N, C-alpha and C positions, 0 to 999 in steps of 0.2 A: 564836647558838651559846653554849653554857654556858661559864662561865669555866674550868672544869676541863679541858674539851676544848681550849680556846684555849691554856691554859698548857701542856698536853701537846704540842700542835702546835708551839708556839714552842720548847719544850725539844727536841723532835725535830729541828727545823731548826737550833737552836744546836749540837746534837750533830753535825750535818753540817758546820757551820763548823769545829768542833773537829777532826773527822776530816780535813778538808782541810788544816788547819794541821799536824796530827800526821803525815800522809803526804805533806807538801809536797815533800820531797826525792825521793820515789818517783814522784809524780804529775806534777811539773813540772820542766822543764829550767831551772835557775836557779843558775849558778855563783856568783852574788853572795850566795847564802845563807851559804855557808862563808866567803866573803870578809868579809862584814859581821859575822860572829860572831867573827872574829879581830880582831887589832889593825890594822884596815884603814887607819888614818891613816899607819902606818909601812910597809905592804905595797904591792906593785905590784898593779894590777888584773889579775885572771886573764884568760886568753884565753877567748873565748866566741864562739859563732855568733850574730851579732846578730839575724838574722831569726828564728831559733828562740827566742831569748830574748824578743823582742818578741811573738811569737805566744803563748808560754806565759804571759807577763804578761797579755796580753789575755784568754786563756782563763781564767786564775785570777780576773781582775777580773769577767768575765762570770759565772762560777759563784758567786762571793761576792755579786754584785749580785742575781742571781735569788733566791738563798736569803734575802738581806737584805730584798728587796722582798716576799717571801712572809711573812717575819716581821712586817713593817710592816702588811701586809694583814690577817693573822690578829689582830694586836694591836688594830686599829682598825675593821676591816670598813667602810672608807670608800673608795669609788672615787676621790673627789677627792684624798684624801691619797695614795693609791697613784699616781695620775697625776702629782701634784706631785713625788713621790719619784722617779718614773721620769725626769722632766725634770731633777731635781737630779743624779741619777746620770749622765745623758747629759752635762750640763754639766761635771761632775767629770771624766768620761772625756775630753771634748773639750779640756779645759784640761790635765789632768795627763799624759795619754798623749803628746801632742806634746812636752811639757817633758821627760818621761822619755826619749823618742827623742833629743831634742837632747842631753841629758846623756850618754846612752850613746854617741852618735856623736862627741861632742867631749869625752870623759872626760879629766879632769886631776885632779891631787891636791887642788886647792882645791875641786873640785866633788863630792868624795866625800860630804860631809854632805848636800848638796842632793839628790844621787842617792839616798842612803839614805832620806830622808824622802819624796820623791816616789814612789819605788818602794814604800815602806811603805804609803803611802796607796792605791796601786793594788792591792797584793796582800793587804792585810788589810781585814776588814770594819769599818773604823773609822767609816765614814759612818752605819751603822745605829745605832751607839752614840750618835752625835750626834743623829740624827733622832728616835729613839724618845722621849727626854725632851722634845724640842722639840714634837713633835706631842701628847704627853700634856699639856704645859703649854697648848698652843693649845686643846685640848679643854676644859680646866678654865676657861680665860678665856671661851670661848664659852658654856659652860654657866652660869657666874656672870653673864655679861652677859645671858643670856636670863632668868635668875631675877630680876635687877635690873629688867629691862624689864617683866616680867609683874607684879612687885610695884608698880612705879610706875604701871602702868595701872590697878591695883585701887584705888589711892588717889585 
């Protein structure tokens, strides 16, 4: 695929991520959005429906993950990288979501910061920002290694 089409595809998918962020209060049930945008260390936690909040956090994580995985695939066109990314997203979810559930169910003032960061990692596409440069660097190292091996074989 030509680089221009790839860049256009990635830009289109990033626009979807931006739209999810822009319309987050309309698309998702999350009373913690307003809570964490205020002086939350001094406030009391708002009342919320736990099951609905957990479902919407899962839904948002799923949407962001699908779009992020599409970005990774378009950027590298490598099934191995995509498969590895899927595993990483599953590991992230299997670790972060139970921690988020625990923090929601046992919420206390000293856990607000932990809740904020775990929730942020689940609802924002932070992982793609970490993985894209990592896979790009991996590709550079592999290509330089192949050049080095082919040059040493010629000598």
